[in-house]
Backbone bond lengths (Angstrom), bond angles and torsions (degrees), N, CA, C in turn:
res aa  C-N    CA-C-N  psi(-1)  N-CA   C-N-CA  omega(-1)  CA-C   N-CA-C  phi
1 M - - - 1.533 - - 1.490 105.83 -
2 P 1.346 116.52 131.38 1.520 117.74 176.06 1.538 106.39 -67.82
3 P 1.417 115.10 145.28 1.430 119.24 174.07 1.554 110.11 -60.36
4 A 1.265 115.71 139.84 1.531 122.98 -177.36 1.476 110.49 -143.96
5 R 1.272 113.45 140.52 1.521 122.81 171.35 1.534 106.72 -121.40
6 I 1.414 106.88 150.09 1.470 113.72 -176.21 1.639 107.89 -122.46
7 V 1.326 118.86 120.02 1.483 123.93 179.25 1.556 109.69 -108.76
8 A 1.318 117.20 127.08 1.390 121.83 -179.39 1.546 111.31 -125.17
9 E 1.357 119.79 135.28 1.391 124.86 -178.24 1.506 111.10 -154.87
10 R 1.371 112.97 150.02 1.529 115.06 170.90 1.503 103.64 -88.35
11 A 1.330 119.32 134.07 1.410 123.86 -167.92 1.513 111.88 -147.71
12 R 1.255 117.19 159.28 1.461 120.00 171.34 1.519 107.36 -121.63
13 I 1.343 117.38 123.90 1.353 127.14 -179.26 1.494 112.90 -103.79
14 D 1.188 122.43 105.86 1.503 122.84 -176.07 1.484 113.27 -90.21
15 D 1.280 111.76 -29.25 1.540 119.87 179.79 1.479 110.14 -129.81
16 L 1.339 121.10 97.39 1.468 121.33 -171.27 1.505 107.91 -65.07
17 D 1.387 121.58 -40.35 1.487 120.08 -178.14 1.519 110.49 -64.55
18 A 1.306 121.47 -33.81 1.511 124.90 178.94 1.528 106.35 -68.55
19 F 1.356 119.10 -45.50 1.504 119.01 179.36 1.467 111.66 -61.70
20 L 1.386 120.17 -49.75 1.342 121.69 179.40 1.524 114.08 -62.17
21 D 1.341 120.20 -37.17 1.387 125.64 171.90 1.565 110.70 -54.11
22 A 1.386 111.32 -50.15 1.587 114.71 179.04 1.404 109.76 -59.88
23 L 1.258 123.42 -39.96 1.489 127.39 176.03 1.543 110.72 -53.45
24 A 1.405 108.31 -54.12 1.525 119.76 -178.80 1.635 109.57 -55.37
25 V 1.254 116.56 -40.67 1.440 122.61 178.16 1.515 108.24 -63.65
26 V 1.244 117.61 -45.36 1.435 119.00 175.48 1.452 117.80 -52.28
27 G 1.442 111.54 -45.80 1.428 121.18 177.44 1.543 111.41 -60.82
28 E 1.307 111.84 -45.03 1.510 116.26 -179.23 1.516 115.02 -65.48
29 E 1.297 114.92 -34.25 1.455 118.30 -172.64 1.612 110.07 -85.77
30 T 1.239 110.82 -23.24 1.601 116.42 -176.90 1.397 116.07 -112.07
31 G 1.285 117.35 -9.85 1.532 124.25 -173.62 1.508 117.44 74.60
32 A 1.342 113.47 4.23 1.490 117.53 -177.46 1.576 112.72 -80.99
33 V 1.293 112.81 153.46 1.498 121.97 170.86 1.486 99.14 -88.37
34 V 1.399 115.72 123.01 1.450 122.30 177.14 1.489 112.63 -124.50
35 Q 1.230 116.72 124.72 1.558 123.69 -175.71 1.546 109.17 -135.28
36 A 1.317 114.43 122.99 1.512 119.95 177.83 1.559 110.51 -95.99
37 F 1.324 112.61 146.83 1.471 118.16 -177.91 1.577 107.67 -134.20
38 D 1.345 115.11 154.51 1.474 121.57 166.00 1.495 108.49 -80.09
39 A 1.400 109.05 113.83 1.561 115.15 -171.96 1.540 113.15 -62.58
40 D 1.353 115.10 -16.28 1.483 117.66 175.83 1.590 112.94 -63.05
41 L 1.311 110.64 -21.06 1.528 117.52 -173.91 1.580 110.19 -109.42
42 V 1.276 117.41 -0.69 1.474 120.02 174.79 1.439 110.82 -98.92
43 V 1.391 114.93 117.21 1.423 115.33 -171.08 1.575 114.21 -87.01
44 S 1.358 119.37 -15.69 1.403 120.12 -177.44 1.648 107.95 -169.57
45 E 1.272 111.32 165.37 1.488 113.73 172.67 1.518 109.66 -66.46
46 A 1.348 119.52 -34.44 1.382 123.93 177.87 1.617 112.50 -62.56
47 H 1.324 111.77 -30.41 1.514 113.22 175.25 1.561 111.46 -59.64
48 L 1.308 116.66 -48.05 1.490 121.19 177.72 1.485 115.26 -68.38
49 R 1.303 116.34 -41.89 1.477 120.79 174.57 1.545 115.93 -58.86
50 R 1.343 111.28 -40.43 1.497 115.97 175.25 1.584 109.57 -66.43
51 A 1.321 114.26 -43.69 1.446 119.19 -178.61 1.552 110.68 -55.45
52 V 1.437 113.81 -43.70 1.511 120.51 -177.29 1.540 104.75 -66.01
53 R 1.275 117.27 -45.53 1.496 124.79 -170.97 1.612 106.11 -63.34
54 L 1.362 123.17 -49.42 1.297 131.04 -175.56 1.598 110.35 -69.95
55 A 1.331 114.65 -38.62 1.462 118.16 175.98 1.503 111.07 -63.48
56 A 1.353 115.09 -43.21 1.501 120.16 178.02 1.525 110.31 -61.24
57 R 1.252 117.79 -48.06 1.462 121.95 175.53 1.538 112.38 -58.48
58 S 1.267 117.46 -40.32 1.520 119.79 179.69 1.512 111.58 -61.60
59 I 1.412 110.56 -44.44 1.471 117.80 179.80 1.408 112.59 -63.09
60 A 1.385 115.52 -45.80 1.463 121.66 -175.92 1.646 109.23 -63.25
61 R 1.254 116.77 -29.97 1.526 120.62 179.17 1.504 110.58 -86.49
62 G 1.247 117.22 -5.28 1.484 119.05 -175.18 1.479 116.58 76.04
63 E 1.285 118.00 19.37 1.437 123.67 -172.97 1.654 114.81 -103.01
64 A 1.307 111.51 0.61 1.474 119.11 -179.39 1.501 112.35 -51.22
65 V 1.349 114.81 143.59 1.426 118.72 172.11 1.540 111.18 -88.84
66 A 1.353 111.86 -36.05 1.512 117.67 -175.36 1.589 107.66 -100.32
67 R 1.313 113.29 149.95 1.447 114.13 173.96 1.499 113.67 -80.82
68 D 1.248 117.13 -27.83 1.514 125.28 177.68 1.580 111.59 -85.46
69 P 1.307 117.94 120.18 1.477 119.37 -177.41 1.436 111.90 -57.44
70 A 1.307 120.48 -34.76 1.469 126.28 176.44 1.531 115.30 -59.92
71 V 1.281 116.59 -37.94 1.360 124.88 176.48 1.624 109.35 -73.75
72 E 1.255 117.58 -39.14 1.455 126.41 174.94 1.645 108.15 -55.51
73 V 1.292 111.05 -45.23 1.504 118.69 177.78 1.491 112.10 -64.36
74 L 1.237 113.47 -37.20 1.527 123.67 178.54 1.561 106.18 -60.58
75 L 1.331 115.05 -57.70 1.436 127.05 177.97 1.504 111.67 -44.61
76 Y 1.338 113.45 -54.08 1.551 117.89 178.38 1.449 114.17 -65.43
77 A 1.302 117.77 -40.12 1.413 120.72 175.11 1.502 117.21 -59.43
78 A 1.348 113.37 -35.73 1.449 125.26 178.23 1.505 115.51 -77.51
79 G 1.403 113.29 -23.58 1.408 123.21 178.01 1.468 112.19 73.56
80 C 1.320 116.38 30.36 1.474 123.02 -179.14 1.475 111.66 -149.74
81 R 1.344 115.47 157.62 1.519 119.42 -179.55 1.509 115.80 -95.56
82 Q 1.283 117.30 -2.76 1.410 121.91 179.39 1.491 113.08 -89.67
83 I 1.280 115.36 117.10 1.505 120.43 -172.73 1.541 111.11 -66.26
84 D 1.363 115.80 -40.16 1.483 113.95 176.39 1.524 115.64 -65.61
85 R 1.345 118.85 -28.98 1.435 119.49 172.11 1.471 114.29 -72.60
86 A 1.335 116.02 -38.56 1.481 123.12 -179.51 1.441 114.25 -63.49
87 L 1.338 114.62 -32.43 1.463 122.52 177.97 1.593 112.74 -55.48
88 G 1.244 113.41 -25.47 1.541 120.53 -177.62 1.548 108.21 -68.61
89 L 1.365 117.27 -15.29 1.427 123.21 173.51 1.487 115.60 -79.17
90 G 1.265 111.09 -19.14 1.532 123.58 -175.63 1.562 109.85 -70.34
91 V 1.319 113.94 178.98 1.376 123.20 -178.50 1.560 105.98 -84.16
92 S 1.312 114.12 161.73 1.527 120.40 174.65 1.511 108.56 -139.13
93 E 1.306 114.89 171.50 1.532 115.57 178.17 1.402 108.51 -77.57
94 G 1.368 109.65 148.00 1.515 124.52 178.76 1.520 109.20 121.25
95 S 1.316 114.17 -165.18 1.450 119.44 -175.64 1.560 108.24 -96.91
96 G 1.321 116.56 144.40 1.313 119.18 177.21 1.615 110.99 167.88
97 R 1.325 114.00 -179.34 1.492 116.90 -175.31 1.536 105.15 -94.90
98 V 1.172 113.05 135.96 1.619 126.48 -178.21 1.441 106.70 -118.24
99 V 1.357 116.26 134.48 1.400 126.30 170.22 1.529 108.18 -122.29
100 V 1.384 116.09 129.32 1.483 120.00 176.57 1.388 113.70 -118.24
101 A 1.321 119.49 124.56 1.537 122.22 166.76 1.442 111.61 -82.39
102 V 1.214 117.38 138.67 1.475 124.41 177.96 1.579 105.84 -133.66
103 A 1.337 113.59 117.88 1.452 118.22 -170.80 1.627 110.63 -133.25
104 D 1.255 112.58 157.25 1.486 123.63 176.98 1.470 108.92 -105.39
105 F 1.397 119.37 105.35 1.471 122.55 179.05 1.444 107.13 -103.52
106 G 1.342 122.56 18.69 1.398 127.82 -174.24 1.598 108.84 -61.75
107 D 1.265 119.51 -28.80 1.512 122.76 -179.34 1.461 114.32 -102.75
108 V 1.344 113.91 10.98 1.452 117.23 -177.41 1.582 105.22 -91.32
109 P 1.265 117.46 124.89 1.476 122.95 175.08 1.498 110.10 -59.89
110 G 1.326 116.79 132.93 1.456 117.88 176.48 1.570 115.78 83.76
111 A 1.305 116.86 -4.95 1.499 119.97 -176.09 1.501 107.32 -87.43
112 D 1.226 117.30 -21.55 1.544 120.93 176.91 1.557 111.04 53.42
113 R 1.346 113.67 44.21 1.402 120.92 -179.24 1.614 109.66 -118.53
114 P 1.296 117.51 147.92 1.457 120.17 174.65 1.482 103.89 -76.18
115 A 1.368 117.08 167.74 1.439 124.74 170.25 1.559 104.31 -63.62
116 A 1.266 118.25 135.53 1.463 128.23 -174.69 1.558 112.02 -91.08
117 D 1.268 117.00 143.75 1.484 119.28 169.45 1.463 104.61 -94.89
118 L 1.345 119.31 90.04 1.513 121.65 -177.19 1.469 112.27 -60.51
119 D 1.357 121.66 -34.48 1.417 122.30 -175.03 1.533 109.45 -67.20
120 A 1.290 116.16 -43.38 1.437 119.37 -179.35 1.545 109.96 -71.42
121 A 1.277 115.39 -38.46 1.524 117.90 176.88 1.549 110.97 -60.34
122 V 1.378 115.65 -46.76 1.441 117.28 178.11 1.517 113.66 -60.11
123 A 1.345 114.39 -44.01 1.500 122.54 179.15 1.497 108.93 -58.05
124 A 1.338 115.19 -46.03 1.523 118.55 177.66 1.576 113.87 -64.72
125 V 1.280 117.53 -44.19 1.400 118.02 178.03 1.494 106.51 -64.80
126 S 1.300 122.95 -44.84 1.372 120.26 178.67 1.534 119.42 -55.62
127 R 1.421 107.48 -38.51 1.482 114.89 177.52 1.586 106.43 -68.19
128 S 1.283 122.25 -42.18 1.342 121.85 178.83 1.484 113.43 -60.40
129 L 1.322 119.65 -42.55 1.452 119.62 174.81 1.382 112.41 -70.54
130 D 1.308 122.35 -38.58 1.554 126.07 174.81 1.498 111.43 -48.91
131 T 1.281 119.98 -36.85 1.454 121.43 -178.10 1.534 108.69 -71.03
132 R 1.255 117.25 -17.32 1.391 123.37 -172.39 1.492 110.65 -116.89
133 T 1.352 118.70 5.99 1.447 122.90 -175.34 1.543 112.13 -66.42
134 E 1.290 113.05 137.73 1.533 118.74 176.56 1.588 108.73 -95.33
135 P 1.301 113.78 155.36 1.500 118.05 175.25 1.539 107.65 -51.82
136 G 1.345 118.14 136.79 1.490 123.13 178.16 1.593 108.20 82.50
137 G 1.289 122.59 0.23 1.468 120.18 -177.96 1.599 105.86 -67.84
138 S 1.272 115.43 156.56 1.368 118.38 178.10 1.515 107.18 -155.60
139 R 1.334 117.90 158.71 1.494 120.96 -176.39 1.564 104.27 -94.75
140 A 1.313 112.76 156.47 1.526 123.57 168.34 1.545 108.92 52.10
141 E 1.282 120.22 -66.64 1.434 119.11 -165.52 1.578 112.90 -58.51
142 D 1.227 117.37 -26.35 1.516 116.93 176.17 1.476 112.64 -106.50
143 G 1.321 114.62 1.47 1.497 117.18 -173.72 1.516 118.36 -69.63
144 F 1.357 117.30 -15.74 1.538 117.54 -176.76 1.455 112.11 -124.01
145 D 1.343 120.89 25.15 1.336 124.75 172.07 1.540 107.38 -86.68
146 F 1.438 114.92 73.71 1.376 123.29 -173.85 1.532 114.61 -69.81
147 D 1.316 116.48 157.88 1.386 122.70 174.42 1.568 109.37 -88.86
148 E 1.266 112.96 112.53 1.522 116.88 -172.49 1.497 114.19 -62.89
149 A 1.393 117.84 -41.45 1.445 120.58 173.12 1.487 119.92 -62.79
150 V 1.300 112.60 -33.16 1.449 120.17 179.23 1.578 105.69 -74.75
151 V 1.221 120.61 -44.73 1.481 126.37 -177.17 1.474 107.73 -66.96
152 R 1.375 119.75 -38.85 1.482 118.75 179.35 1.495 110.28 -68.61
153 S 1.336 116.70 -35.21 1.489 119.98 177.36 1.449 113.65 -69.55
154 F 1.293 117.16 -49.04 1.472 124.01 179.54 1.666 108.51 -56.33
155 Y 1.254 114.74 -53.22 1.356 116.19 179.13 1.466 123.66 -86.55
156 D 1.437 110.14 5.64 1.530 121.91 177.64 1.541 108.84 52.87
157 V 1.333 113.33 56.99 1.525 117.35 178.34 1.529 104.45 -95.50
158 S 1.286 117.12 121.63 1.464 117.95 179.11 1.554 110.70 -91.84
159 D 1.351 118.82 168.94 1.485 122.04 -176.10 1.561 102.31 -65.73
160 R 1.363 119.79 -32.06 1.464 122.42 -171.71 1.480 108.44 -70.36
161 E 1.303 116.92 -44.13 1.494 126.96 178.13 1.597 106.71 -57.76
162 L 1.330 113.58 -56.13 1.454 117.21 -179.00 1.503 114.15 -57.84
163 A 1.292 116.11 -41.88 1.476 119.06 177.50 1.592 115.23 -64.32
164 A 1.311 110.83 -30.75 1.424 117.17 -179.77 1.556 115.37 -83.37
165 T 1.282 115.47 -2.29 1.434 120.56 -179.22 1.531 110.81 -95.28
166 A 1.304 116.40 132.05 1.500 117.35 179.23 1.595 112.40 -71.23
167 G 1.299 120.47 -15.17 1.385 125.04 174.46 1.520 108.37 -104.76
168 G 1.294 116.73 -153.34 1.455 123.55 -177.18 1.515 108.84 -117.71
169 L 1.308 112.47 -166.15 1.518 119.20 179.72 1.415 116.06 -51.61
170 T 1.343 116.70 -45.64 1.532 122.52 179.45 1.575 107.43 -52.24
171 D 1.341 115.08 -46.49 1.434 120.60 -176.24 1.583 110.37 -60.66
172 V 1.391 114.38 -43.89 1.446 119.15 -178.62 1.565 108.95 -63.03
173 V 1.321 118.65 -42.06 1.520 122.10 176.49 1.517 109.37 -60.30
174 L 1.256 116.18 -51.30 1.495 119.50 -175.65 1.554 108.65 -58.33
175 E 1.370 116.39 -41.19 1.431 119.74 176.99 1.413 111.45 -61.57
176 R 1.366 120.28 -42.67 1.418 122.57 178.38 1.551 112.86 -55.60
177 V 1.308 116.34 -45.22 1.430 126.37 -177.46 1.559 106.45 -61.65
178 A 1.399 116.27 -49.99 1.481 120.59 178.20 1.451 112.60 -61.76
179 L 1.395 119.03 -31.92 1.494 119.04 -170.75 1.437 111.22 -85.14
180 L 1.364 119.17 -6.11 1.489 120.17 -174.13 1.592 107.27 -63.12
181 D 1.293 119.69 -29.19 1.503 121.83 177.02 1.489 109.85 -64.49
182 V 1.289 116.82 -35.62 1.548 118.84 179.47 1.497 113.28 -70.31
183 E 1.339 114.06 -27.37 1.464 115.24 -178.00 1.593 109.04 -80.65
184 K 1.222 120.66 -8.47 1.510 118.05 -176.90 1.437 115.54 -65.09
C-alpha cells in the first residue's frame, strides 16, 4: 500500500479552479498524488486509505480507468467508474469541510511518479487550507462527521440495503469501494 496521509479542515473555497491549481502545484513540487474530497461524503479515514490502496493496485495491474492517479483514487473513493459521477465526491466552491488525501505512488508500477515528499506535501496542503480556514475549523477531528443523508444519496444506499447490512452506512460505503474491482 502506498504511504498516504489525510488532511481535514473546515475551509471556504471562493475560486475552485485556483484551489485545485494550488493542489496540482503541491503534487508537481513534491511528487505526491493529491486529491481533495467533500468531507460530507467521506465516511472514515479507512475510506480514503482503501481508495488509495485499490487505485494503486489497479494502476500496477494496468487496469486503471484514469491516466491520473489522483483521479483513479477519486473513482475508487466514489465507488464508481464514471469520472463525471465521481467528481461529485470532490470539493466545490463555498464553505464546508474538506478532506485531502496525499499519497506516495513512487513505488507503484505504471504510475510514472517520482518518490513523493509526503511531509512537504502535507505541509503545503495544510498551508493552502489554512489560507481558507473558517472560524472553528479543525483538522482530522471533525473531518469524518459525514452527513448520512448526503452519503446515502450519493452512494444510492436504500433503506433495504442498509437494513440487510450487518454493519452500518460506513460499512456499506467501504464495501462499495472494495467491490469496484468486481464491476470492471
